[in-house]
N, C-alpha and C positions, 0 to 999 in steps of 0.2 A: 666603527668607531675612531676613528683619530683625530682627537683635537688639541690645540696648544693652549694653556688658558695662560693670560697675563694679568695679575694685578698689580696696582699701582699702591702704594703703602703713604703714608703722612711723611716719615723717616726711617733714616736708616738706624735707628736706636732699638728696633725691637727687630730686627736680623734674627737673634737667638730663638726668639718664640716665633717667628715666621717658619724658621728652619725646621725646627722641633715640630710644629703643625703638621708639614706637608709631610715631613718621615713619618709621623704619627698615625698618618692619613695612609699609609702603604704605597707612597711614591719611594722609589729608589733613586742614590744620588745622581746616576746619569740621566735621568728623566725629568731632573729639573735645574734651574739656572735661575742665581741670583745674583740679577748685576750689582756693585757699589760700586763707590767712589774710592779709591786708595786715598785713606787718611794721609799719608805721609809724603805723596804727592799733590794734593790736591789743595790750593792757596786757602790759607786763612782768614786773608785780609785781601779787600779791594781797597787800592790806592788810585788816585789820580795818575793818569801816564805820564804828566810835567811831573807831577810831585816824587816817581818813582827817578825819572831820569837825571833830575838833577836835587834828589832826595833833600827836599825843603821842608816839607811836612813830615809830623809823627801822627797825623790822623788819619785811622784808616775806619772804613765799615766797614764790621762783619757779615760775613756770607750765610744767608740759613743753608738749612743743613741741608746738604737732598733729599730726594725720596727715594723708596724702598722700591725696585722693580721688580718682581720675579715670573717664570713662563713654568712652567710644568706642564707635560706631556703626561697626554691620559690616553687611557685605549677604553674605558668602557664608560658606561652610565654611572654605576657608583664607585670608579676613581673622579670621576667628573662630579659628581654629591659630597665628595669627602673633601675635595680640593677645595672647593666654593664655600665651605662648610669651615675648612681651616681661615679661608681669607677673611670670613665674616668674624669668626672668633678673635683674628687681630687685626682687626679694626682698618681694613681692606678701603682706599677711597672708590678705588671705580676694578669693576673686572671686565677684560675682552676676549669675547671667546674667539679662536680661528681654527675654520674647520681644516685638516688635511694640510695643517703645516707642521714639517719636523721640526725635531729639536735643535738639530743641524743648519736650519734657516733662523729660530730661535736665536739661537749665539750670537746672532750682528744685533747690537742693539740699536743701533741706526737704521737697522732694515722696520723692526717693530716700531717702531717710533715712528716711521714713514706711512706705512699701515694705519698706525691710529691716528696718524694725521687726518688720510684720507677716507678713513670711515668717520671720524669725528667731524669735516668740510660736507661728506653726503647725507649726515642727518641735519647738519642746518639748511643745507640747498633745498633738501626733501620736503622741509616744513612750508606746511601750505600758510600766507598771508591772510593774513587777519586785520580788522580794526575795529576798533568800539566807540560808537558816535557817544558825543557826552549825554544830548536828550537821555540813551539807550541807561549811561550810567546813575544820571539823574533817575531813573524810573524805578530804581533796585534799592 
């Protein structure tokens, strides 16, 4: 069994707790990746293009903190269970499981995003169409 588990967390504020939880579940440093925004190079405020160009406005819109994304390589069912429990304890928003993805493949965040996007689209397109008539709703 070789899986890569990707967890999406609401913000980067709980990065220490997520890291500690993963390490506590027995995963080595080389078997997980935490993708985070470099706070020194991240834009703190977003300004209108023309305002930045002509430096006319002092108003800015605050950018919301980025989500925290974590990839963990697991090799057996026990590690899988421990990591998913750790994610759930740290208020994970969504967990994705990728069979036979190596940690080297998971290093590319854009690759992870593409696969997650394709998987989400396949779930949407795979849903059956249904309709509910107004008379049926009145009967309930």
